[in-house]
VOGU-3710 file (C-alpha; in Angstrom, 3 decimals, decimal comma):
1> msqivkrqdv> 121,558/200,749/-48,815  120,463/199,042/-45,622  123,212/199,951/-43,159  124,299/203,564/-42,668  127,832/203,980/-44,039  130,534/206,518/-43,397  130,806/209,356/-45,937  134,039/208,031/-47,445  132,322/204,712/-48,237  129,498/206,241/-50,317
11> pkedqwkled> 129,986/205,289/-54,014  131,154/208,269/-56,074  128,261/207,922/-58,547  125,781/208,465/-55,674  127,448/211,700/-54,545  126,852/215,181/-55,909  129,819/216,819/-57,686  130,615/219,906/-55,639  133,785/220,302/-57,699  131,488/221,751/-60,399
21> lfasqgawdq> 131,154/224,752/-58,051  134,811/224,924/-56,936  137,487/222,642/-58,308  139,395/222,739/-55,018  139,583/224,319/-51,590  142,260/226,613/-53,042  139,747/227,920/-55,626  137,257/228,615/-52,808  139,922/230,524/-50,847  140,772/232,618/-53,941
31> eyklvkeqlg> 137,116/233,622/-54,437  136,761/234,404/-50,721  139,769/236,735/-51,002  138,247/238,355/-54,095  134,975/239,144/-52,249  136,942/240,688/-49,385  138,738/242,923/-51,916  135,502/243,851/-53,702  133,876/244,821/-50,411  136,522/247,508/-50,051
41> kvsayqgklt> 135,260/249,136/-53,282  131,606/249,418/-52,229  131,911/252,451/-49,979  133,110/254,551/-52,953  129,473/254,622/-54,137  127,975/255,739/-50,839  126,354/259,168/-51,253  127,030/259,062/-55,015  123,975/257,197/-56,373  122,474/260,198/-58,131
51> daaavkacfd> 123,105/259,430/-61,822  122,489/256,399/-64,049  126,182/255,591/-64,587  126,873/255,395/-60,822  123,739/253,302/-60,203  124,701/250,870/-62,977  128,280/250,501/-61,752  127,068/250,013/-58,163  124,420/247,419/-59,148  127,009/245,571/-61,280
61> ledeislhte> 129,379/245,405/-58,320  126,541/244,382/-55,968  125,613/241,504/-58,302  129,199/240,363/-58,600  129,714/240,369/-54,831  126,342/238,700/-54,162  126,940/235,938/-56,685  130,442/235,139/-55,389  129,131/235,173/-51,822  126,259/232,840/-52,739
71> rlyvyanmhh> 128,701/230,407/-54,397  130,993/230,421/-51,364  128,070/229,978/-48,977  126,385/227,167/-50,926  129,605/225,192/-51,394  130,654/225,458/-47,739  127,228/224,527/-46,401  126,569/221,661/-48,817  129,937/220,166/-47,854  128,961/220,656/-44,205
81> hedtaeptyq> 125,651/218,826/-44,839  127,494/215,772/-46,215  128,774/215,097/-42,711  127,750/217,647/-40,091  130,253/216,264/-37,574  133,231/216,934/-39,851  135,145/219,918/-38,328  136,775/221,313/-41,525  133,441/222,102/-43,156  131,834/223,160/-39,872
91> alsekskkls> 134,474/225,882/-39,796  134,067/226,706/-43,494  130,289/226,962/-43,047  130,772/229,433/-40,158  133,284/231,424/-42,225  130,783/231,696/-45,119  127,995/232,790/-42,753  130,171/235,567/-41,299  131,049/236,711/-44,822  127,323/236,866/-45,740
101> vdvgealsfi> 126,654/239,116/-42,743  129,564/241,407/-43,685  128,321/241,603/-47,271  124,764/242,395/-46,134  126,046/245,248/-43,956  128,343/246,663/-46,654  125,565/246,735/-49,265  122,781/247,908/-46,962  123,047/251,607/-47,958  122,095/251,009/-51,620
111> tpeilslsde> 118,292/250,619/-51,376  117,659/253,470/-48,865  119,893/255,784/-50,898  118,069/255,102/-54,173  114,721/255,410/-52,386  115,639/258,867/-51,114  115,592/260,111/-54,738  112,523/261,825/-56,213  109,944/259,860/-58,218  111,003/261,775/-61,337
121> qldsfinnsd> 114,608/260,686/-60,898  113,554/257,060/-60,298  111,384/257,159/-63,435  114,315/258,454/-65,467  116,393/255,458/-64,237  113,566/252,994/-65,004  113,357/254,318/-68,590  117,120/254,595/-69,133  118,309/251,996/-71,692  121,711/251,717/-69,945
131> lskykftlte> 119,837/250,408/-66,895  117,489/248,074/-68,813  119,036/245,061/-67,044  117,818/246,551/-63,744  114,428/247,817/-64,881  112,419/245,369/-62,749  114,611/246,046/-59,677  114,110/249,803/-60,006  110,359/249,457/-60,677  110,067/247,319/-57,560
141> mkrqkahvls> 112,072/249,839/-55,503  109,729/252,613/-56,618  106,684/250,490/-55,655  108,135/249,894/-52,175  108,920/253,593/-51,739  105,407/254,460/-50,528  106,088/252,427/-47,374  109,641/253,555/-46,681  109,960/256,166/-43,948  112,427/258,969/-43,282
151> kaeeallaqv> 116,043/258,117/-42,481  115,549/258,708/-38,753  112,337/256,632/-38,643  113,961/253,788/-40,595  116,915/253,825/-38,180  114,469/253,581/-35,277  112,585/250,678/-36,902  115,889/248,910/-37,521  116,643/249,120/-33,797  113,215/247,646/-32,995
161> gnisqapnti> 114,131/244,710/-35,271  115,764/242,697/-32,500  112,848/243,193/-30,111  110,421/242,101/-32,851  112,050/238,644/-32,865  111,045/238,121/-29,227  107,585/236,487/-29,660  108,985/233,871/-32,042  112,086/233,248/-29,897  110,085/232,905/-26,676
171> ygminnadmk> 107,531/230,605/-28,325  110,383/228,479/-29,717  111,839/228,118/-26,219  108,506/227,125/-24,658  107,622/224,759/-27,497  110,987/223,097/-28,113  112,945/223,392/-24,898  110,579/223,703/-21,915  107,485/221,783/-23,001  107,559/218,198/-21,744
181> fpkvkdekgv> 104,885/215,681/-22,718  103,951/212,650/-20,615  104,902/209,129/-21,707  102,311/207,207/-23,740  101,805/203,448/-24,036  102,271/202,047/-27,533  100,424/199,090/-29,125  102,429/196,628/-26,995  101,703/198,485/-23,771  105,272/199,780/-23,566
191> erelthgsyi> 105,599/203,361/-22,287  107,233/205,558/-24,893  108,449/209,123/-25,038  105,894/211,505/-26,571  107,694/214,276/-28,480  106,915/216,612/-31,379  108,619/214,068/-33,626  106,846/210,956/-32,328  103,362/212,512/-32,032  102,356/211,828/-35,651
201> qflesdnvev> 103,726/208,268/-35,355  101,349/207,694/-32,413  98,474/209,167/-34,481  99,324/206,774/-37,322  98,864/203,787/-35,012  96,087/201,371/-35,948  95,205/201,144/-32,239  92,556/203,731/-31,349  93,568/203,811/-27,647  97,150/204,747/-28,566
211> rrnafkavye> 95,906/207,519/-30,857  93,448/208,912/-28,303  95,954/208,877/-25,428  98,650/210,642/-27,459  96,134/213,247/-28,678  94,852/213,975/-25,162  98,366/214,075/-23,709  99,535/216,639/-26,280  96,614/219,039/-25,896  96,394/218,759/-22,110
221> tygkqkntia> 100,084/219,735/-22,009  99,442/222,747/-24,248  96,353/223,578/-22,176  98,557/224,027/-19,096  100,575/226,686/-20,967  97,633/228,370/-22,690  97,986/231,774/-20,986  101,688/232,054/-21,757  101,356/230,881/-25,371  98,352/233,163/-25,958
231> atlnanvtkn> 100,515/236,034/-24,657  103,354/235,198/-27,108  100,923/234,885/-30,038  99,282/238,139/-28,990  102,676/239,859/-28,850  103,374/238,642/-32,387  100,051/240,059/-33,641  100,726/243,365/-31,816  104,172/243,543/-33,449  102,585/242,987/-36,883
241> ifysrarkyp> 100,032/245,743/-36,269  102,800/248,092/-35,122  104,763/247,564/-38,368  101,714/247,791/-40,633  100,671/251,110/-39,074  104,213/252,522/-38,957  104,633/251,708/-42,660  101,141/252,997/-43,555  99,514/249,789/-44,789  95,713/249,379/-44,546
251> svlemslygd> 96,102/246,077/-42,637  98,621/243,429/-41,572  97,298/241,100/-44,285  97,944/243,686/-47,008  101,410/244,415/-45,595  102,252/240,689/-45,698  101,101/240,330/-49,316  102,747/243,564/-50,481  106,277/242,143/-50,644  105,335/239,709/-53,430
261> nipkevytnl> 102,786/242,191/-54,854  99,969/239,676/-54,337  96,454/241,190/-54,542  94,302/240,678/-51,442  91,754/238,790/-53,607  94,221/235,897/-53,961  93,960/235,339/-50,203  90,221/235,922/-49,865  89,434/233,899/-53,021  91,302/230,947/-51,599
271> idtihehlpl> 89,222/230,989/-48,406  85,916/231,624/-50,218  86,512/228,926/-52,835  87,504/226,362/-50,220  84,317/227,248/-48,285  82,351/226,489/-51,469  83,979/223,062/-51,583  83,754/222,113/-47,899  81,025/219,557/-48,733  83,787/217,579/-50,521
281> mhrymelrkk> 85,888/217,578/-47,365  82,840/216,458/-45,361  82,237/213,672/-47,878  85,872/212,581/-47,526  85,438/212,440/-43,732  82,356/210,212/-44,153  84,412/207,952/-46,411  87,230/207,900/-43,855  84,750/206,802/-41,179  83,538/203,984/-43,424
291> llkvdelhmy> 87,059/202,811/-44,309  88,180/202,844/-40,673  85,006/200,907/-39,731  84,292/203,178/-36,731  80,954/204,473/-35,439  82,461/207,878/-34,718  85,342/209,593/-36,467  87,453/211,656/-34,045  90,150/214,261/-34,600  92,772/211,716/-33,525
301> dlfaplveef> 91,658/209,407/-36,374  92,796/211,772/-39,137  96,199/210,110/-39,553  95,093/206,522/-38,927  95,961/204,274/-41,893  92,938/203,730/-44,165  94,315/200,683/-45,926  96,547/197,936/-44,652  100,144/198,996/-44,924  100,945/198,535/-48,586
311> kmdityaeak> 104,650/197,929/-48,987  106,162/199,225/-52,184  109,863/198,525/-52,543  111,238/200,952/-55,100  115,006/201,116/-55,549  116,628/204,413/-56,468  117,226/203,158/-60,034  113,529/202,227/-60,362  112,452/205,543/-58,816  114,469/207,481/-61,429
321> kmvkeslkpl> 112,966/205,398/-64,226  109,384/205,878/-63,007  109,823/209,609/-62,329  111,197/210,102/-65,854  108,396/207,997/-67,359  105,741/209,967/-65,441  107,142/213,329/-66,625  106,932/212,412/-70,332  103,982/214,811/-70,801  106,468/217,682/-70,200
331> gddylnnlqh> 108,281/216,934/-73,466  111,799/216,019/-74,603  113,591/219,188/-73,542  112,470/218,772/-69,934  113,257/215,030/-69,963  116,766/215,581/-71,376  117,559/218,109/-68,642  116,114/215,754/-66,028  118,405/212,988/-67,331  121,395/215,370/-67,050
341> gfddgwidvh> 120,444/215,850/-63,418  120,375/212,081/-62,874  123,669/211,443/-64,700  125,863/214,478/-64,049  126,365/214,740/-60,318  123,430/216,918/-59,295  122,156/214,508/-56,639  123,512/213,249/-53,325  121,451/210,089/-52,960  121,864/208,025/-49,794
351> enegkrsgay> 122,023/208,563/-46,084  125,455/208,384/-44,470  126,730/208,974/-40,938  126,377/212,623/-39,960  124,523/213,645/-43,151  121,838/216,292/-42,809  118,364/214,756/-42,681  115,482/215,479/-45,055  115,760/216,641/-48,652  116,255/219,930/-50,508
361> swgaygthpy> 117,205/221,493/-53,813  119,828/224,243/-53,722  122,680/225,728/-55,695  124,252/228,907/-56,978  123,642/230,793/-60,214  126,041/229,832/-62,986  126,343/226,172/-61,932  123,746/223,427/-62,241  121,397/222,958/-59,235  122,031/220,334/-56,547
371> vllnhkdnln> 119,651/217,989/-54,728  120,168/216,421/-51,314  118,226/213,207/-50,663  118,265/210,526/-47,983  116,706/207,909/-50,251  114,846/204,963/-48,750  113,473/202,358/-51,157  109,829/203,387/-50,758  107,000/205,346/-52,383  107,615/208,437/-50,258
381> smftlahemg> 111,237/208,685/-51,394  110,216/208,382/-55,040  107,800/211,314/-54,599  110,578/213,243/-52,836  112,855/212,668/-55,846  110,140/213,967/-58,225  109,492/216,949/-55,919  113,120/218,027/-55,510  113,881/217,593/-59,224  110,906/219,902/-59,871
391> halhsfysdt> 112,641/222,586/-57,798  116,011/221,824/-59,437  114,679/222,125/-62,986  112,786/225,318/-62,126  116,133/226,793/-61,018  117,909/225,339/-64,046  115,471/226,917/-66,529  115,435/230,252/-64,660  119,221/230,417/-64,387  119,924/229,489/-68,007
401> nleyrdaqyt> 117,396/231,992/-69,409  117,827/235,023/-67,170  120,350/237,423/-65,677  121,406/236,667/-62,099  119,085/239,121/-60,386  115,962/238,162/-62,356  116,508/234,427/-61,961  115,556/234,247/-58,254  111,905/233,215/-58,006  109,679/233,972/-55,006
411> iflaevastl> 108,437/231,552/-52,327  104,941/232,130/-53,769  106,115/230,323/-56,945  108,613/227,931/-55,392  106,291/225,028/-54,605  104,500/225,021/-57,980  107,130/223,201/-60,064  107,854/220,622/-57,356  104,174/219,851/-56,700  103,399/219,646/-60,435
421> neallmnyml> 105,965/216,829/-60,750  104,291/214,997/-57,885  100,869/215,407/-59,527  102,147/213,927/-62,819  103,862/211,078/-60,965  100,644/210,345/-59,073  98,662/210,354/-62,318  101,143/207,856/-63,807  101,097/205,601/-60,723  97,277/205,533/-60,629
431> kkaendpkmk> 97,185/204,444/-64,285  99,710/201,697/-63,499  97,549/200,512/-60,575  94,384/200,253/-62,659  94,186/196,460/-62,201  95,497/196,362/-58,637  92,719/197,632/-56,314  94,915/197,420/-53,209  97,695/199,524/-54,705  95,160/201,924/-56,243
441> mylltyyadq> 93,421/202,463/-52,899  96,770/203,074/-51,206  97,690/205,740/-53,800  94,254/207,377/-53,699  94,342/207,766/-49,903  97,932/209,065/-50,097  96,850/211,724/-52,632  93,537/212,611/-50,944  95,402/213,211/-47,681  97,706/215,629/-49,477
451> frttvfrqtm> 94,637/217,655/-50,445  93,366/217,492/-46,887  96,636/218,611/-45,290  98,007/220,995/-47,943  94,873/222,673/-49,250  92,111/222,416/-46,629  94,188/222,462/-43,449  96,533/225,242/-44,589  93,530/227,310/-45,746  91,945/226,806/-42,324
461> faefekimhe> 95,196/228,063/-40,759  95,166/231,029/-43,163  91,587/231,847/-42,171  92,476/231,616/-38,466  95,296/234,137/-38,986  92,986/236,465/-40,887  90,242/236,403/-38,219  92,757/236,764/-35,383  94,463/239,816/-36,932  91,180/241,478/-37,899
471> raeqgdaltp> 89,847/241,123/-34,346  93,060/242,588/-32,895  93,019/245,444/-35,433  89,507/246,279/-34,259  90,794/246,447/-30,689  89,483/243,069/-29,416  91,542/241,179/-26,841  92,917/237,831/-28,003  92,480/235,875/-24,777  93,255/232,133/-24,744
481> qelskiyydl> 89,489/231,532/-24,580  88,881/233,729/-27,639  91,673/232,062/-29,646  90,377/228,613/-28,714  86,818/229,510/-29,686  87,844/230,889/-33,109  89,941/227,789/-33,734  87,330/225,294/-32,540  84,574/226,888/-34,658  86,778/226,682/-37,756
491> nlqyygkgmv> 87,350/222,973/-37,152  83,576/222,426/-36,883  83,090/224,256/-40,169  85,910/222,526/-42,066  85,348/218,927/-40,913  81,560/218,833/-40,926  78,924/216,762/-39,154  80,462/213,366/-39,945  83,305/214,189/-37,577  83,373/214,368/-33,797
501> vdqdiemewa> 85,322/217,593/-33,270  86,885/216,789/-29,903  87,054/219,756/-27,539  90,820/219,261/-27,049  91,467/220,389/-30,641  90,637/223,947/-29,575  94,243/224,141/-28,256  95,862/223,203/-31,581  96,578/226,887/-32,402  99,174/226,710/-29,627
511> riphfytsfy> 101,325/224,113/-31,417  101,566/225,703/-34,896  104,943/227,507/-35,205  103,918/228,900/-38,611  101,610/231,378/-36,880  104,775/233,294/-35,938  105,616/233,749/-39,649  102,324/235,450/-40,303  100,286/235,022/-43,492  102,729/232,526/-44,953
521> vykyatgfsa> 100,834/229,208/-44,906  98,355/230,223/-47,615  101,225/229,809/-50,117  101,152/226,043/-49,563  97,500/225,923/-50,626  97,874/228,325/-53,592  101,062/226,563/-54,772  99,378/223,158/-54,608  96,293/224,486/-56,433  98,374/226,182/-59,151
531> atsfakqild> 100,383/222,973/-59,683  97,221/220,837/-59,857  95,755/223,279/-62,381  98,945/223,133/-64,510  98,941/219,316/-64,395  95,309/219,197/-65,520  96,022/221,588/-68,433  99,144/219,647/-69,491  97,318/216,295/-69,440  94,225/217,701/-71,212
541> egapaveryl> 95,806/220,018/-73,804  99,306/218,661/-74,366  101,843/220,785/-76,295  100,334/224,309/-75,934  100,024/223,874/-72,141  103,579/222,460/-71,926  104,867/225,482/-73,854  103,158/227,841/-71,372  104,477/225,838/-68,419  108,072/225,889/-69,678
551> gflksggsdy> 107,613/229,655/-70,127  106,702/229,795/-66,440  109,880/227,866/-65,488  112,013/230,203/-67,608  110,532/233,360/-66,044  112,229/232,987/-62,633  111,560/236,210/-60,745  111,665/238,528/-63,782  108,146/239,827/-63,092  105,594/239,726/-60,277
561> sinilkragv> 104,623/236,164/-59,351  100,965/236,662/-60,118  101,803/237,926/-63,664  104,216/235,048/-64,345  101,526/232,497/-63,441  98,816/234,353/-65,373  100,916/234,382/-68,565  101,346/230,613/-68,197  97,600/230,066/-67,921  96,982/230,016/-64,168
571> dmsspqpire> 95,236/233,112/-62,811  95,489/232,935/-59,012  93,453/236,145/-58,624  90,439/234,136/-59,835  88,875/231,073/-58,147  89,489/228,970/-61,283  92,763/227,150/-60,322  91,385/226,258/-56,892  88,178/224,967/-58,493  90,269/222,849/-60,879
581> amdvfkqlie> 92,185/221,405/-57,943  88,881/220,641/-56,224  87,715/218,780/-59,366  90,737/216,518/-58,996  89,956/215,990/-55,294  86,348/215,149/-56,155  87,516/212,561/-58,701  89,760/210,948/-56,057  86,844/210,632/-53,639  84,617/209,128/-56,328
591> dmekltn> 87,315/206,594/-57,251  87,734/205,649/-53,589  83,994/205,290/-53,133  83,826/202,933/-56,137  86,540/200,755/-54,624  84,795/200,589/-51,236  81,318/199,730/-52,507
//
């Protein structure tokens, strides 16, 4: 679709079927009323959660309320995303958000009340067959108990909650509202606005002057704010240390991993194993230098196109066909469910006026998943389709095989299924391009850059966070100079001697919003590595590996993430999956080198 149409002009077959969630607005209103009524029943359990029968009845009611609320919320917000300017669904979206807050408040007594029970009583619940449906929930509550404080202390920490948002809020204001970048001349010498959004476009220019000027302009602007931004980052680290000590964790890192029950070795293994493989990254940088035909490779050359723009026009119909073809290794059951997704109103395909940008997979338990796309007829959009259908089918398998509460998988697992689909699609595309060196080179650089940005760069970020928190925990001051030095030294280490590590890059820590959601970015690298490892096993072993992988998809959140992956054949507490991913990266580099010689 070339021109952007109004929502009412989008063909029905290209729209998702939200009526599968609620047949009508009247049905939504009925369910909303039901939740309001159910909320009135919750308080009857307050102070009464001392025997198995009461706990079961309370959990059953909690699940019922949560599921209805999720359905109401998802429906209202997906309708709102179809056309964000449409007032009816703006209002409905707000109404569903308010309801979610009310529900959260009404149910908030349950966990603290159960946690106030003795370990013996909790154990008796965990082993009670009437509560078998909630065994994992209760086991998890008991595990968390060691870090839950007295009622008065918890109330105090809850009040600190609002203050703890301050570093992130202040940084957001500086970074998004107050920070103004100078104008930069484009390839035609026309002055253009430099913004967060346009920065990467400037770096993708094939004109080195444009790239250099944009790069300098960005980091000089951050340099002027370095004291303020260092203070906000420092405040965030101080907040983390406060919580980790209040809740009796050995360190901020261990506190951050505790929620998903991830062993510390997963984090340290990632960093150590990537260090082992830094020579591969250095080799890729040398290759980049050769392909760009430059005497020196600079930090602002990292996004410069390595091959002439290779146009691939892929219609949505062709994208579906190729994605399905590429996922054949996953077997008939997976392919049949994928086809259902294509045929039965799971996907909202094209851009229309007012539609939310980007792409996502979402939905509510009990109904098939939904996928929002803004499909353009290009390679990127085809990979997006594969990616989002990976998420959708993960949810589909979890939801159809598990009870509501066990079906929700963690963020640690979320990117595995989506990235695996991309890996299989890439494998298929590379085979197809065997006799087309230009297309093959384009695909190889596309894939190699995913390794660079998702595995190496995110691991470097993860290492920066680790060093920064450890220094602060030892009582060192995180001055702007100290932060810049840590960050600059990491860049030297990661990019190697073939790269000119421009001094300006030392300020990059100041433009990474993820550092305010601490110890999160490592999940991108572990998820990508786990997916690459799965893909390798599926392509090498066939059926037994597929069986294990489908077992992973069906496990949702019914156990700890690390156990679910291990059962499926990917042990993230060992370096093995990351090494397997690095083998794939090495192969890419070798294939690129062959094509350049």
